[in-house]
C-alpha positions as CSV (number, residue, x, y, z in Angstrom):
1,M,120.3,86.9,111.3
2,G,122.4,89.4,113.1
3,D,122.8,92.8,111.4
4,P,120.1,93.3,108.8
5,A,121.9,96.3,107.3
6,R,124.7,93.9,106.2
7,F,122.2,92.2,103.9
8,G,120.5,95.4,102.8
9,F,117.4,94.7,104.8
10,N,117.5,97.9,106.9
11,F,114.6,99.3,104.8
12,A,112.3,96.3,105.2
13,L,110.6,97.2,108.5
14,P,109.9,100.9,107.8
15,A,108.6,99.9,104.3
16,M,106.3,97.2,105.8
17,F,104.8,99.8,108.1
18,I,104.5,102.4,105.4
19,I,102.6,99.9,103.2
20,L,100.3,98.9,106.1
21,L,99.5,102.6,106.6
22,V,98.8,103.2,102.9
23,M,96.4,100.2,102.8
24,Q,94.4,101.8,105.7
25,L,93.9,105.1,104.0
26,K,90.4,104.8,102.7
27,D,88.9,108.3,103.0
28,K,89.7,111.9,104.1
29,K,89.2,111.1,107.8
30,T,91.8,108.4,107.9
31,L,94.1,110.6,105.9
32,L,93.6,113.4,108.4
33,V,94.2,111.2,111.4
34,A,97.4,109.8,109.8
35,A,98.7,113.2,108.9
36,L,97.9,114.4,112.4
37,A,99.7,111.5,113.9
38,A,102.8,112.2,111.9
39,I,102.8,115.9,112.7
40,L,102.3,115.1,116.4
41,S,105.0,112.5,116.4
42,V,107.6,114.9,115.0
43,T,106.5,117.7,117.2
44,I,106.6,115.6,120.4
45,A,110.0,114.2,119.4
46,L,111.4,117.7,119.0
47,L,109.9,119.0,122.3
48,W,110.1,116.0,124.6
49,P,113.2,113.9,125.3
50,G,112.9,110.1,125.0
51,S,111.1,107.9,122.5
52,W,107.5,108.3,123.7
53,N,106.6,110.4,120.6
54,I,105.2,107.6,118.5
55,I,103.0,106.2,121.3
56,L,101.7,109.5,122.4
57,A,101.0,110.6,118.8
58,T,99.2,107.3,118.1
59,V,97.0,107.6,121.2
60,I,96.1,111.2,120.5
61,A,95.4,110.6,116.8
62,A,93.3,107.5,117.5
63,T,91.3,109.4,120.1
64,L,90.7,112.2,117.5
65,G,89.6,109.5,115.0
66,V,87.0,108.0,117.5
67,I,85.8,111.6,118.2
68,L,85.3,112.3,114.5
69,E,83.5,109.0,113.9
70,P,79.9,110.3,114.6
71,W,80.2,113.3,112.3
72,T,81.4,111.3,109.3
73,G,78.3,109.1,109.1
74,K,80.4,106.0,108.4
75,S,81.1,103.0,110.7
């Protein structure tokens, strides 16, 4: 397909991931973990060179979600 921006598709991949995230937001815990991941990603991107910010933020936020699981009373 070549350059997707030429066809106006440069929004498609970010839009797909945003919709996948929105579909996963079911309660306050998932909203908290998603917000934490976003904040961590931006903070790590500003402080650490390279493109590891998304991976690190995802791992840290997912770990927090697992730690919070016993206190929410939901599976």
